[in-house]
C-alpha positions as CSV (number, residue, x, y, z in Angstrom):
1,M,32.1,-8.2,-59.7
2,S,29.9,-7.6,-62.8
3,F,30.0,-4.7,-64.9
4,V,26.1,-3.9,-64.3
5,N,27.1,-3.7,-60.5
6,K,30.3,-1.2,-61.1
7,A,27.7,1.2,-63.3
8,A,25.5,0.8,-60.6
9,I,27.7,1.2,-57.4
10,G,29.3,4.0,-59.6
11,G,26.4,5.8,-60.1
12,M,24.9,5.6,-56.5
13,F,28.3,6.8,-55.7
14,E,28.3,9.8,-58.0
15,V,24.8,11.1,-56.8
16,Q,25.4,10.5,-53.3
17,S,28.4,12.6,-53.5
18,S,27.8,14.9,-55.7
19,E,24.3,15.6,-53.2
20,L,27.1,15.6,-49.7
21,A,28.7,18.4,-51.7
22,L,25.1,20.8,-52.6
23,K,24.7,20.2,-48.3
24,K,28.7,21.5,-47.7
25,S,29.3,23.7,-50.8
26,K,28.4,27.3,-50.9
27,D,30.4,28.2,-54.4
28,A,28.4,28.4,-57.0
29,D,30.5,26.9,-59.1
30,V,30.7,23.6,-57.2
31,R,27.2,23.8,-56.6
32,Q,26.2,24.0,-60.5
33,F,28.6,20.9,-61.2
34,A,27.2,18.7,-58.5
35,E,23.8,19.6,-59.2
36,M,24.6,18.5,-63.1
37,M,26.3,14.9,-61.1
38,V,23.0,14.6,-59.9
39,T,20.2,15.2,-62.4
40,D,23.0,13.2,-65.4
41,H,24.1,10.2,-62.8
42,T,19.8,10.0,-61.3
43,K,18.8,9.8,-64.9
44,A,21.8,6.9,-66.3
45,N,21.0,5.1,-63.1
46,N,17.2,4.8,-63.9
47,T,18.4,3.9,-67.1
48,L,20.3,1.4,-65.6
49,K,17.4,0.3,-63.7
50,S,15.3,0.1,-66.0
51,V,17.2,-2.0,-68.4
52,A,18.1,-4.6,-65.4
53,K,14.5,-4.9,-64.6
54,Q,14.3,-6.4,-68.4
55,E,16.8,-8.3,-68.5
56,H,15.9,-9.9,-65.5
57,L,19.5,-9.0,-63.1
58,K,19.8,-8.0,-59.8
59,L,20.8,-4.7,-59.1
60,P,22.6,-3.4,-55.5
61,T,20.8,-1.2,-53.7
62,E,23.4,-0.1,-51.6
63,L,27.5,1.3,-52.2
64,D,29.9,-1.1,-51.6
65,H,32.7,-1.1,-48.5
66,E,35.1,0.4,-50.6
67,H,32.7,3.3,-51.9
68,A,31.1,3.9,-49.4
69,T,34.1,5.1,-47.4
70,M,35.6,7.0,-50.2
71,G,33.8,10.6,-49.5
72,G,36.7,11.3,-47.6
73,Q,39.2,10.6,-50.3
74,C,37.4,12.3,-52.6
75,G,37.4,15.8,-51.0
76,I,33.5,15.9,-49.8
77,S,35.0,17.6,-46.9
78,D,36.6,19.9,-49.1
79,P,33.9,21.0,-51.9
80,P,36.4,22.8,-54.5
81,L,38.4,19.8,-53.8
82,W,36.2,17.5,-54.7
83,L,35.1,19.6,-57.3
84,R,38.7,19.5,-59.1
85,K,38.8,15.7,-58.4
86,R,35.1,14.8,-60.2
87,V,36.7,16.9,-63.3
88,S,40.4,14.9,-63.0
89,L,38.3,11.8,-63.2
90,R,35.7,12.9,-66.0
91,V,38.7,14.0,-68.0
92,Q,40.1,10.9,-67.9
93,W,37.0,8.6,-68.3
94,F,36.6,10.3,-71.8
95,T,40.2,9.9,-73.2
96,R,39.8,6.3,-72.4
97,S,36.1,6.4,-73.8
98,R,37.0,7.9,-77.1
99,S,40.2,5.9,-77.4
100,P,40.5,3.3,-80.4
101,R,40.3,0.1,-77.6
102,S,37.3,1.7,-75.9
103,R,34.3,-1.0,-77.1
104,N,31.3,-0.4,-78.8
105,S,31.8,3.9,-77.9
106,A,30.7,4.9,-80.8
107,S,27.0,1.9,-80.3
108,R,27.1,4.3,-76.5
109,K,27.5,7.6,-78.0
110,K,24.6,7.2,-80.3
111,R,22.0,5.2,-77.2
112,G,23.4,8.9,-75.8
113,T,24.6,7.1,-73.2
114,M,27.8,8.8,-72.6
115,V,26.8,10.7,-70.0
116,G,30.1,11.9,-69.7
117,D,30.4,14.3,-72.2
118,R,28.2,16.8,-71.0
119,H,30.1,16.9,-67.9
120,F,32.4,19.0,-69.8
């Protein structure tokens, strides 16, 4: 699977799981984080769609099997657990994206495509 397809599916999953957390949670911190995730990933998804269209790339329109069945594993049924897992994933992403081996991280940051920075 190409990077573009992985990014599209991952972005859709983040929005859908965050929307579900918004529906299920009454916790203000969980709701605030979920709202930020929906906003940020919707923006990133729209940017990806625009670039894909310019480059004549076809993006997936639904989640793959792995992500479609991931809901329970991500703690969506338990919003505080969902929040802890999302934050943990962001910390891992942030650490990897700042490593010297991270390809083009300075370039991506300059273009404003490192949305994860806001998730802290």
